[in-house]
C-alpha positions as CSV (number, residue, x, y, z in Angstrom):
1,M,88.7,-36.8,-8.6
2,T,89.3,-34.5,-5.7
3,R,92.6,-33.4,-4.1
4,S,91.4,-35.0,-0.8
5,Q,91.7,-38.4,-2.3
6,A,95.5,-38.1,-2.5
7,A,95.5,-38.3,1.3
8,R,93.2,-41.3,1.7
9,T,94.6,-44.7,2.5
10,N,91.5,-46.8,1.9
11,V,91.5,-46.7,-1.9
12,C,92.8,-49.0,-4.6
13,G,96.3,-48.5,-5.8
14,V,95.3,-47.0,-9.2
15,T,93.1,-44.4,-7.5
16,A,96.0,-43.6,-5.2
17,V,98.3,-42.9,-8.1
18,I,95.8,-41.0,-10.2
19,A,95.0,-38.8,-7.3
20,V,98.5,-37.4,-7.2
21,I,98.7,-36.8,-11.0
22,D,95.2,-35.5,-11.4
23,G,95.1,-32.1,-13.0
24,K,95.9,-30.4,-16.2
25,W,99.6,-29.9,-15.7
26,K,101.0,-32.6,-13.4
27,T,101.7,-35.2,-16.1
28,S,103.4,-32.5,-18.2
29,L,105.5,-31.5,-15.2
30,L,106.5,-35.1,-14.6
31,W,107.5,-35.4,-18.2
32,L,109.6,-32.2,-18.1
33,L,111.3,-33.1,-14.8
34,E,112.3,-36.5,-16.2
35,A,114.9,-34.7,-18.2
36,G,116.5,-33.4,-15.0
37,P,116.2,-30.6,-12.4
38,Q,114.4,-27.5,-13.6
39,R,113.9,-24.0,-12.3
40,P,110.3,-22.7,-12.3
41,A,111.0,-20.1,-15.0
42,E,112.4,-22.8,-17.3
43,I,109.3,-24.9,-16.7
44,R,107.0,-21.9,-17.5
45,R,108.9,-21.2,-20.7
46,R,108.4,-24.8,-21.8
47,L,104.7,-25.0,-20.9
48,P,103.0,-21.9,-22.4
49,G,99.7,-21.2,-20.8
50,L,100.8,-22.3,-17.4
51,S,100.6,-19.4,-14.9
52,E,103.0,-18.9,-12.1
53,K,100.3,-19.4,-9.5
54,V,99.1,-22.7,-11.0
55,L,102.7,-23.9,-11.4
56,T,103.5,-23.1,-7.8
57,Q,100.3,-24.8,-6.6
58,A,101.0,-28.0,-8.7
59,L,104.6,-28.2,-7.6
60,R,103.7,-27.8,-4.0
61,E,101.1,-30.5,-4.2
62,M,103.6,-32.8,-6.1
63,E,106.2,-32.1,-3.4
64,S,103.6,-32.9,-0.7
65,D,102.8,-36.1,-2.4
66,G,106.4,-37.1,-2.6
67,L,106.8,-36.8,-6.4
68,V,109.2,-33.8,-6.5
69,H,112.0,-32.4,-4.4
70,R,112.3,-28.7,-4.0
71,E,115.8,-27.3,-3.4
72,V,116.4,-23.7,-2.5
73,H,120.0,-22.4,-3.0
74,D,121.0,-19.7,-0.6
75,V,122.1,-17.1,-3.1
76,L,120.7,-13.7,-4.1
77,P,118.3,-13.8,-5.7
78,L,117.1,-17.1,-4.3
79,K,117.4,-20.0,-6.7
80,T,114.8,-22.7,-6.5
81,V,115.2,-26.0,-8.4
82,Y,112.7,-28.9,-8.7
83,S,113.6,-32.5,-9.4
84,L,111.9,-35.8,-9.4
85,T,112.2,-38.0,-6.2
86,D,112.8,-41.7,-6.6
87,F,109.0,-42.2,-6.3
88,G,108.3,-39.5,-8.9
89,R,110.8,-41.2,-11.3
90,R,109.2,-44.6,-10.7
91,L,105.8,-43.2,-11.3
92,S,106.9,-41.5,-14.5
93,E,108.5,-44.7,-15.7
94,A,105.3,-46.6,-14.9
95,L,103.3,-44.1,-16.9
96,G,105.4,-44.8,-20.0
97,P,103.2,-47.7,-21.2
98,V,100.1,-45.7,-20.5
99,S,101.5,-42.9,-22.7
100,D,102.2,-45.4,-25.5
101,L,98.6,-46.5,-25.4
102,G,97.5,-42.9,-25.5
103,H,99.6,-42.2,-28.6
104,E,98.2,-45.4,-30.2
105,R,94.7,-44.1,-29.5
106,L,95.5,-40.6,-30.9
107,D,97.0,-42.2,-34.1
108,R,93.8,-44.3,-34.5
109,M,91.6,-41.3,-34.0
110,T,93.6,-39.3,-36.6
111,A,93.3,-42.1,-39.1
112,E,89.5,-42.4,-38.5
113,L,89.1,-38.6,-39.0
114,A,91.0,-38.8,-42.3
115,V,88.8,-41.6,-43.5
116,Q,85.7,-39.6,-42.5
117,A,87.0,-36.5,-44.3
118,E,87.8,-38.5,-47.4
119,R,84.3,-40.0,-47.4
120,A,82.7,-36.5,-47.0
121,G,84.8,-35.3,-50.0
122,L,86.7,-32.8,-47.9
123,V,90.1,-34.1,-48.9
124,E,91.5,-36.0,-51.9
125,P,91.8,-39.8,-51.5
126,A,95.2,-40.9,-50.3
127,A,97.5,-42.3,-53.0
128,S,97.9,-46.1,-52.8
């Protein structure tokens, strides 16, 4: 999916939502911001591997798409805080059941891998 699809109006609703959360970090950012307003440095500490450049780009896109609100406090040094908008909060809530399905899938995959490892003799059989 491309970034340009986030601006299209002639797509199905699911595509319209996926377009604004597409990317490696956006769902993680939604999840972090559910807990309340966050400063960029706090976000980077909680998401190791996320560079400042990529964080800034993702937050700007999410702000442009109406998911997050950026508030700059007029103090020295400048203090920037990001929070979810009502739309961002609703989207995050709507993704809850999708997250539950994802965890269900991960649990099933883990169980299948354990059975395969047991059959291959890589691990001892589980006690009944």
